[in-house]
N, C-alpha and C positions, 0 to 999 in steps of 0.2 A: 747967805748962810753956808758955812762949811759943811761938807758931807759928813755924816756920822762915822766914827771910827768903827773898826771891827769889834772892839770891846763893847761899844754901846749897842751895836746890833746883836751881838751874841748874848748879852745880858738879858735881852728881851725874849729870847727863845730857848735858852739853854736848859730850862727845867720844864718845858712844856709837857713832855710825856708823863713825867711823874706827877704833874699837878693838873691833870684833867685836860690838857691840851690848850689851856689859856695862855696868851702871851703875857710875859712878865716885864713890865717897864722898869728900867733902871736908868735914871737920867744921867747925862754926862757930867752934871755938876757934882755927882756923888763920887766920881772917879778919884781914887787916892784916899778915900775915907776908910777908917777902920771898920771892917764889915763884920767883925766877930765879937765885938764888945771890948776886948783887950788882948786876948790870948788865943793862940792856935797851937794845938798839939798834933803832930804828924806821926802816925804810927807807920813804922817800916816793918813789914812781916818777914824780915830777913836780917842777917847780921850786918854790922857796919862794914863799909868798904865795897859793897856790891852795887849792882845796877839800881835796885830799888832805893838803896841808901843814897846814892848819888842824886837821884831825882828829888828825894826829900830835902837834901842839903841845898840843892840849887833853888828849890821852891822856897825854902826857909830864907835864903839870902834875898831873893827877889821880893818876898813879902815884907821883910824888915826894911830893906832899902827904900821901898816905895810907900812906907807908912800904911800898908794894908792891914797890918796887925802890929800891936806894940811888942808882944812877946811871941816868939815861935820856937817851940821845943820839939825835938825829934826823939821818938821813943822806939828803940829797936827791940822787936819781939820775934826772934827767929824760932824756927821749929815746925815740923809737920808739913814741909813744903809750902809754908806760908799760912797754914790753917790755924796756927797758934795766935798770930796777930789778927787774923780774920775773926776768930772766936771772941777775942778781946773786944774788938770794935762792935761786933754784933750784940754784946752785952751792955753797950753804952747808949741805949735807946734815948733819943731826944737830945743828945749833946750836940750843940751847934758849933762847938769850938774844936771839934775833932775831925781830922782827915786821915785817910789811909792810902798809901801808895798801893796800887794793884796792877795786874798785868797778866801776861801769858802764864807765868809761873803759878799764879793763884789758881787759875782754872785747872792746870795740870795737877797741882797739889790736892785740890778738892777731889778730883776723880781717882787719883792713884791711892790716896790714903783712905778713901771712903768717908770723908769728913761729914759729920751730921750738920755742920754749918756750911751754908752755900752762899752764893751771891744774892739769893732771895732774902737773906737775913740782914743785908746791909743796903745802903743807898748809893749805887754807882752814880758818879757825877760827870766824869769826862774821860775820854781817851786823849792823852796829851801828845805822845810821840811814839815813834818806832825806833828800836835799836836792832842790832843784828849780832848773831853769835859768830865768834871767830874760832877756827880750829888751828891750834898752834903747837909748835914743838920747840925744843931748845935749839940754839944756833948750831950746836955740834951734833945734832941728831942725824942718824943715817937716813931718816925719812925725808926725802927731798921735795915731795910734792903731795898734793891731795890724791892724785892718781896712784902714787906709790903707797900711800897709807891705805887706799881702797884695796889694792892688791893684797897687802899684808892682812888687813881685816878679813877679807874674803877667805883667805887660806887658813889663818890661825887667829881668830878673833880674841881668844882668851889670853893670848900672849902679849897683847898690847894694853897696858894700863892707861885708862883715861881719867883724868881729874876734872871735876866740874861741880856745879852747885847741887842743891838738894834734888832728890828724886821728884820728878814732875816738873822741874824747871825747864826753861827753854834749852839750857845746856844739855840736860839729860835727854830731853825729847829729840834734840838734833842728833846726838850720838846714836840713840836707839833707832831713829828713823834711817840714819845712814847705813847702819848695819843691816837693817831690814831691806833697804833698797839694793843692797849688794847680794841679796838672796841668802843671807846668814840669819841665824836665829837671834833676835835681840836678847834672849836669855843668856847668850854667851858673851854679852858685852861685859868686859872687865872694867866696871865703872866705880870710881872711888869718890864718895861724897865729901865735899869740904864746905865750910861756912865762909862765904865771901871770896871775892876775887884775889885777895892777898894770900889766903891759904892755898887756893888753886895754883897760883903762880909759884909759891914756895915749893909745893909738891912737884911741879914741873922742873924747876931749877935744881932741886935737890936729888933729882933722878928717881924720886918715888913714883912718878908717873912718866909715861913715854909721850903722852899727848895731853893737851889741856883744851877745854872748851869754856869760853866765857865771853863777856862783851869785849868789843874792840877797845873801849876805853880802859878796861882792866889790864890790857897788855900793851897799851900804846907806848908807855915810857920804855919798857924793856925791848920792844920792837925797834924803837928809835935808837936805843943804846946798843943794839946788835946782840942782845942776849937771847932773844926769842925770834923765831920766824913764823909768820902767819902763813898757813898753807891755803886757807880758804875762808870765805865769809858766807853767811847763810842767806844773803840777799838774792833776789831773783836776777839782778844785774849788778855789775861792778859799781861800787859806791863812788860818787864823784870825788876826785882828788885823793883816792885811796888805791894804791897799787897792790890789791889783793884779789886773786881770782875767786870766782864763786865756787861753791860746792859742786854745782852742776858742771862747771868746766872740768872738775876733777873726775867726772864720770859717774856721779851719783845724782839722779834726777830728783832733786828736792830743793825747796827754799823754805825759810821759816823766819817770820818777823817776830821780834820780841817786843811787844807793845807795852807801854806804861801809861797808867792813868791814875785817877783819884776817886775815892769813894768816901762816904760818910756813914755814921751809924743809922740804924732804922728809926722810925717813929718821929721824924722831923716834922714840925708844924710848917705851915705854908710860909710864914715869915722867915723861919730859920733856913728853909730850903732856898728861898729867894736870895738870902744873904750869901750863902755858900756858892750858889750859881754865879752870882755877881763877882764873888771873890776869885773864882776860877777865870771868869772872863777878864778880870783885871790882871791876874797873874800872867796869862799867856801873852799879854801885850807889853809887859815890862821889858826894858832894855836888858836886864839881867837874864831873864828867861830866854829871850831871843839869842843872846850871846851864848848861853849854855847849849842851845840846840846846835849851834855851829861848832863850838869847842869840843863837844862830846860826840859829834857825828850823828846826832839824833835827827830823824826825819819828822818834821812838823806833821802830825796826823790828827789834828784836833777833831773830835767828834763829841757832840753833846745831845741832850734831849732824846727824841725818838730815834735819831740816827745811831746814837750810842747804844740805846736799848736793843735795836735791831742787830747791831754789830755783835753785842755780847751773846745774844741768842744763837747767832750763826757760828761765832767762835767757839762757844760751848759745844755745839753739835760737832763741829769740825774736830776739835781736840779730843772729844770723847771717842769719836770714830778712830782717830789715830791711836789713842791709848789702848782701846779695846783690840784694834788690829795688831798692835805690837804685843798683846798679851800682858800688859802692865797693870791692868786694873784687877 
């Protein structure tokens, strides 16, 4: 008898924490079946074109191509550092056909905006992958390296305009953490908020901003075309196959992973939760999802069940400490 696949093993344990610790059996013969009835709606708590949106579109493609749902629709609900979309999902109690992309930016948005809706009001399902933030400049910028940007920031932080995503996102947190790490006041950060990678890139190329912070994928085409130079990436070590120094190499002692995951509405019954857990287990094994990890430079960081619950609690404590330490809350 062949050994069970990771999907079959995952489906048995993926929802244990939320369902009283019991193992949930999902037989291999169910693989590829429509697990949601017919339709899945994926809420993106951000504008089209950004990292959350890319995750949703790749999941949409994988679910469709493998017959895991007949119809998959993506709904963008930007605003409030992700809390507008979060609140929408929290109000859809019991809906077993609804998913939401979540991640670092949701936790930051909750803390900075003081949102009354928190992760306690939804059903976290899984951490899927980790991405990293890139610090970039135009190709003709006089800023030649992260170390040079650090010197400029330390001396005159208000004179450098930085374009990035919403307040509380990984983009914003990285810029504020970098300034703080240089001994400057994060309140002096000249940070301009944009909706989505496309707007951030436009601000940089139009000389509205001197520096931009966003996902590597958001800048990849322009870096390859020679329009944009990446000064640093927020990973702890250089990424395989990517010739970009780390922020730490530029003299600022920090790293920041921008993780991405999936959640569902509150109030799911046992059967609905089991179906969604199995759907996630199937999704991460599809060729389309595995290909997306490679194409977008995402690190496979799958966590489910009790492991994901523990991760969220620790991540919330960590980011709360960072945000309070930076004076952003």
